[in-house]
C-alpha positions as CSV (number, residue, x, y, z in Angstrom):
1,M,10.3,38.7,3.3
2,H,8.2,41.9,3.6
3,V,5.2,41.5,5.6
4,F,2.5,43.6,6.2
5,V,0.0,43.1,9.2
6,T,-2.9,44.7,9.8
7,G,-3.7,45.1,13.9
8,G,0.3,45.0,14.3
9,A,0.1,46.9,17.0
10,G,-2.4,44.6,19.1
11,F,-2.2,41.8,20.9
12,I,-1.5,39.2,18.7
13,G,-0.2,41.3,15.9
14,S,2.7,42.7,18.0
15,H,3.4,39.0,19.0
16,T,3.4,38.1,15.4
17,A,5.8,41.4,14.4
18,E,8.3,40.3,16.9
19,A,8.3,36.8,15.8
20,L,9.2,38.2,12.1
21,L,11.3,41.0,12.9
22,A,13.2,38.5,15.1
23,R,14.0,36.2,11.9
24,G,15.2,38.7,10.3
25,D,11.5,39.6,8.0
26,R,10.7,43.3,7.4
27,V,7.6,44.4,8.9
28,T,5.0,46.8,7.7
29,A,2.2,47.1,10.6
30,L,-1.1,49.8,9.9
31,D,-2.9,49.6,13.4
32,V,-5.7,52.5,14.1
33,F,-5.0,52.4,17.6
34,G,-8.6,52.4,18.6
35,Y,-11.8,50.4,19.3
36,G,-12.0,48.0,22.4
37,Y,-9.4,49.6,25.0
38,D,-6.9,51.8,25.9
39,P,-4.9,52.8,23.0
40,Q,-1.9,53.5,25.3
41,L,-1.3,49.8,25.8
42,K,-1.0,49.6,21.6
43,E,1.6,52.5,21.9
44,E,3.4,50.8,24.5
45,N,3.3,47.2,21.5
46,A,4.2,49.9,19.1
47,A,7.3,51.1,21.3
48,L,9.1,47.9,21.5
49,L,8.5,47.0,18.0
50,E,10.0,50.1,16.8
51,Q,13.5,49.9,18.4
52,H,14.0,47.3,15.6
53,P,15.2,48.9,12.3
54,N,13.1,46.7,10.0
55,F,9.7,47.6,11.6
56,R,6.9,50.6,10.3
57,L,4.3,51.7,11.8
58,I,1.5,53.4,10.0
59,R,-1.2,54.7,12.3
60,G,-4.5,54.2,9.9
61,D,-7.8,52.1,9.2
62,I,-8.1,49.4,6.8
63,R,-11.6,50.6,5.6
64,D,-9.7,53.4,4.1
65,A,-9.1,52.0,0.8
66,E,-6.8,55.6,-0.8
67,L,-4.5,54.7,2.3
68,L,-4.1,50.7,1.5
69,G,-3.2,51.3,-2.4
70,A,-1.0,53.5,-1.3
71,L,0.8,51.4,0.7
72,F,0.9,48.8,-1.3
73,D,1.9,50.6,-3.9
74,E,5.1,51.8,-2.3
75,D,5.7,48.5,0.4
76,Q,4.9,46.2,-2.6
77,P,4.9,43.3,0.6
78,D,5.2,39.4,-0.5
79,V,2.4,38.8,2.4
80,V,-0.4,40.4,4.5
81,V,-1.3,39.3,7.6
82,H,-5.0,40.7,8.2
83,L,-5.7,40.5,11.9
84,A,-7.1,44.0,12.6
85,A,-10.6,43.3,13.9
86,R,-13.6,44.3,16.1
87,A,-13.0,41.8,18.6
88,G,-15.4,40.5,21.9
89,V,-18.5,38.6,21.8
90,R,-20.9,40.6,24.1
91,P,-19.6,43.8,22.8
92,S,-21.1,42.6,19.5
93,L,-24.5,42.4,20.3
94,L,-24.6,46.3,21.5
95,E,-22.9,47.3,18.4
96,P,-23.4,45.2,15.1
97,D,-23.0,47.9,12.3
98,S,-19.6,48.8,14.1
99,Y,-18.8,44.8,14.0
100,A,-19.9,44.2,10.4
101,D,-18.4,47.7,8.8
102,I,-14.6,47.2,10.4
103,N,-14.6,43.2,10.1
104,I,-16.3,43.1,6.8
105,T,-15.9,45.9,4.9
106,G,-12.4,46.1,5.9
107,T,-11.6,42.4,4.7
108,M,-13.2,43.6,1.7
109,R,-10.7,46.4,1.3
110,I,-7.6,44.8,1.9
111,L,-8.8,42.1,-0.6
112,Q,-9.7,44.3,-3.6
113,A,-6.6,46.4,-2.9
114,M,-4.3,43.3,-3.2
115,Q,-6.4,42.1,-6.1
116,Q,-6.1,45.0,-7.8
117,R,-2.0,45.1,-7.9
118,N,-2.2,41.2,-8.2
119,M,-1.0,40.7,-5.1
120,N,-2.0,37.0,-3.9
121,R,-1.2,36.0,-0.5
122,L,-3.2,36.2,2.6
123,V,-3.3,35.2,6.0
124,F,-6.7,35.9,7.8
125,A,-7.4,35.7,11.3
126,S,-11.1,33.6,11.5
127,S,-12.3,32.5,14.9
128,S,-13.5,29.4,17.0
129,S,-16.7,31.3,17.3
130,V,-17.9,30.8,14.0
131,Y,-18.6,27.1,15.3
132,G,-21.6,28.5,17.3
133,A,-23.3,26.9,20.2
134,R,-21.9,23.1,20.2
135,N,-21.4,20.6,23.3
136,Q,-19.4,18.1,21.6
137,G,-15.8,18.2,20.6
138,P,-13.1,18.9,19.0
139,F,-14.2,21.0,16.4
140,R,-13.4,20.4,12.8
141,E,-12.7,22.3,9.8
142,T,-15.4,20.2,7.9
143,D,-18.0,20.8,10.4
144,N,-21.1,23.0,9.8
145,V,-20.9,26.9,10.5
146,D,-24.1,28.0,9.4
147,V,-25.9,28.9,12.7
148,P,-22.9,31.2,14.3
149,V,-24.2,32.8,18.0
150,S,-23.0,36.7,18.1
151,P,-22.7,39.2,15.5
152,Y,-19.3,39.0,15.7
153,A,-19.1,35.4,15.0
154,A,-20.9,36.2,12.0
155,T,-18.6,38.3,10.8
156,K,-15.5,36.3,10.9
157,R,-17.5,33.9,9.1
158,A,-17.9,36.2,6.5
159,G,-14.7,37.3,6.3
160,E,-13.8,33.3,5.6
161,L,-16.1,33.5,2.8
162,I,-15.1,36.5,1.0
163,C,-11.8,34.8,1.3
164,A,-12.8,32.1,-0.5
165,T,-14.5,34.4,-3.2
166,Y,-11.2,36.0,-3.9
167,N,-9.4,32.7,-4.3
168,H,-12.4,31.1,-6.8
169,L,-12.2,34.3,-8.9
170,Y,-8.7,35.6,-8.7
171,Q,-6.4,32.5,-7.4
172,M,-5.2,34.1,-4.4
173,N,-3.3,32.3,-1.6
174,I,-5.5,32.4,1.3
175,S,-5.2,31.0,4.9
176,C,-8.1,31.1,6.8
177,L,-7.0,30.3,10.5
178,R,-9.7,30.0,13.1
179,F,-7.8,31.2,17.0
180,F,-9.2,29.5,19.5
181,T,-9.6,31.6,23.0
182,V,-5.7,33.3,23.0
183,Y,-4.0,34.6,26.1
184,G,-0.8,35.4,26.9
185,P,1.1,38.9,27.9
186,R,-0.1,42.1,26.1
187,Q,-3.6,40.4,26.1
188,R,-6.6,43.0,25.9
189,P,-7.7,43.6,29.8
190,E,-11.2,42.8,29.4
191,M,-10.6,39.6,28.0
192,A,-11.4,37.1,30.8
193,I,-7.9,35.4,31.6
194,H,-6.7,39.0,32.1
195,L,-9.9,40.5,34.2
196,F,-9.3,37.9,36.5
197,A,-5.7,38.0,36.8
198,D,-5.9,41.3,37.7
199,R,-8.8,41.4,40.3
200,I,-7.8,38.1,42.3
201,G,-4.4,39.7,42.2
202,R,-6.0,43.1,43.6
203,G,-8.3,40.7,46.5
204,Q,-11.4,41.3,44.3
205,E,-14.5,39.6,43.4
206,I,-14.8,38.2,40.2
207,T,-17.9,37.5,38.1
208,M,-18.3,34.2,36.7
209,F,-20.7,33.0,33.9
210,G,-23.0,30.1,34.2
211,D,-22.0,27.2,36.7
212,G,-18.5,27.2,35.6
213,S,-19.1,23.9,33.3
214,S,-18.3,26.0,30.0
215,V,-15.4,24.9,28.5
216,R,-12.5,26.8,26.1
217,D,-9.4,25.7,24.4
218,Y,-7.5,28.4,25.4
219,T,-4.2,28.9,23.7
220,F,-0.9,30.5,24.4
221,V,0.1,33.5,21.9
222,A,3.3,31.9,21.0
223,D,2.0,29.0,19.6
224,I,-0.7,31.2,17.4
225,V,2.1,32.9,16.5
226,Q,3.6,29.8,15.3
227,G,0.8,28.8,13.0
228,V,0.6,32.3,11.7
229,I,4.2,32.2,10.6
230,A,3.7,28.8,9.2
231,A,0.8,30.1,6.9
232,I,2.6,33.0,6.1
233,D,5.1,30.8,4.9
234,R,3.0,28.6,2.5
235,P,1.3,29.6,0.1
236,L,-1.8,26.9,0.2
237,G,-4.4,27.8,-2.2
238,Y,-7.9,28.5,0.3
239,Q,-7.5,26.9,3.8
240,I,-9.5,27.3,7.0
241,I,-7.4,25.6,9.6
242,N,-7.6,25.8,13.7
243,L,-5.0,27.3,15.5
244,G,-5.6,25.5,19.1
245,N,-4.4,24.1,22.4
246,R,-6.5,20.6,21.9
247,T,-6.8,20.7,25.9
248,P,-9.8,22.3,26.7
249,M,-10.3,23.3,30.5
250,R,-13.7,24.1,32.4
251,L,-14.0,27.7,33.3
252,D,-14.4,26.7,37.0
253,A,-10.6,25.0,36.5
254,L,-9.4,28.1,34.8
255,I,-10.2,30.5,37.3
256,S,-8.6,28.1,40.2
257,A,-5.2,28.0,37.9
258,I,-4.9,31.8,37.9
259,G,-5.7,31.8,41.7
260,V,-2.6,29.3,41.8
261,A,-0.4,31.7,39.4
262,V,-1.3,34.4,41.4
263,G,-0.8,32.8,44.8
264,K,-4.3,34.3,46.1
265,Q,-7.8,32.3,46.0
266,P,-10.3,34.1,44.2
267,I,-13.5,35.1,45.6
268,I,-16.2,34.1,42.9
269,K,-19.5,35.9,42.1
270,Q,-21.8,33.8,39.9
271,I,-24.3,35.2,37.5
272,P,-26.3,33.5,34.5
273,D,-25.2,32.9,31.2
274,Q,-24.6,35.8,28.6
275,P,-26.2,35.8,25.3
276,G,-23.9,34.9,22.8
277,D,-21.5,32.6,25.0
278,V,-20.7,29.4,23.9
279,P,-20.7,26.2,26.2
280,M,-17.8,24.5,24.5
281,T,-14.8,25.4,22.3
282,F,-12.3,22.6,21.6
283,A,-9.6,22.4,18.6
284,S,-9.3,19.8,16.3
285,V,-5.7,20.8,14.9
286,E,-4.8,17.4,13.0
287,K,-5.1,19.8,9.5
288,A,-3.2,22.3,11.3
289,T,-0.3,20.0,11.9
290,A,-0.5,18.4,8.0
291,L,-0.4,21.5,6.3
292,L,1.3,24.1,8.8
293,D,3.7,21.9,11.0
294,Y,1.9,23.0,14.0
295,H,2.4,21.5,17.5
296,P,1.2,24.2,20.5
297,N,3.5,23.0,23.2
298,T,2.5,25.0,26.4
299,P,0.3,23.8,28.8
300,V,-2.5,26.2,30.3
301,E,-0.2,26.1,33.6
302,Q,2.8,27.2,32.2
303,G,1.4,29.7,29.9
304,L,-0.4,31.2,32.9
305,S,2.7,31.7,34.7
306,T,4.4,33.8,32.0
307,F,1.0,36.1,31.9
308,V,0.9,36.9,35.6
309,A,4.6,37.4,35.4
310,W,4.2,40.0,32.7
311,L,1.9,41.6,34.7
312,K,3.9,41.6,37.2
313,N,7.1,43.2,35.6
314,T,4.9,45.3,33.8
315,G,3.6,46.7,36.8
316,R,0.0,45.9,36.1
317,L,-0.5,43.7,39.5
């Protein structure tokens, strides 16, 4: 199978590409090497992938309709996995225009290019942030998602709706996968687990937003990739599917667990909650289990140990 992966040099994208290559697929990755963090980190990911003969890297932007058309004409991929996006809740409050342009316009350009060439299989990366501010779980795909609480969340919900439109008009098979707080090796450095592990390991103070009672469904990247690849292999019409770990953890418990993994006691500075943050994420994965045979099997403590080992092995800690 030939799989076209947008954001293929990023965190989840590089793990997805690596898994596809390992099972014998051909992968073309499109990545712009910008937005949000040091491009050198993506260069390291790309260098690992470029050792494989079935991998091709294209440096470019998902909003470039001419480039997309040329690549689809040349490569004729079987499936597109659309992971490229501007990520992060708090930065989206500061740069909402950029988030709308990249996440909404970029998704539309991909769908247009696919439709014009009768390509009909897409896996779209959505987010648990679409569920908004909720205090009870688990979150199910049938829940109301009409009030996203950040521009980032709104752009991800918009992407799902655009995908629904293209399924309706052109019968495209599109699986929208709602990722729940993904972590693991190659994670972006500004994300909480990476940031906390780095600072705890260096004996530096960490900032905890709120009183530590916020809850997240932290999901190890290998489990997410399991679900992504299952969606690649299964054309299911239009579906929205949660991919999470189904075992939410309090923020203060997470910080303690990171301290254990690193081997140092966290030094914590508490500050108020930030706009756009939500009190809870908690995935129901019943639909993912039924449709994708999805079974997350990485406890947070094990995943944190693997992540910290990666930090140390790469000289980051």
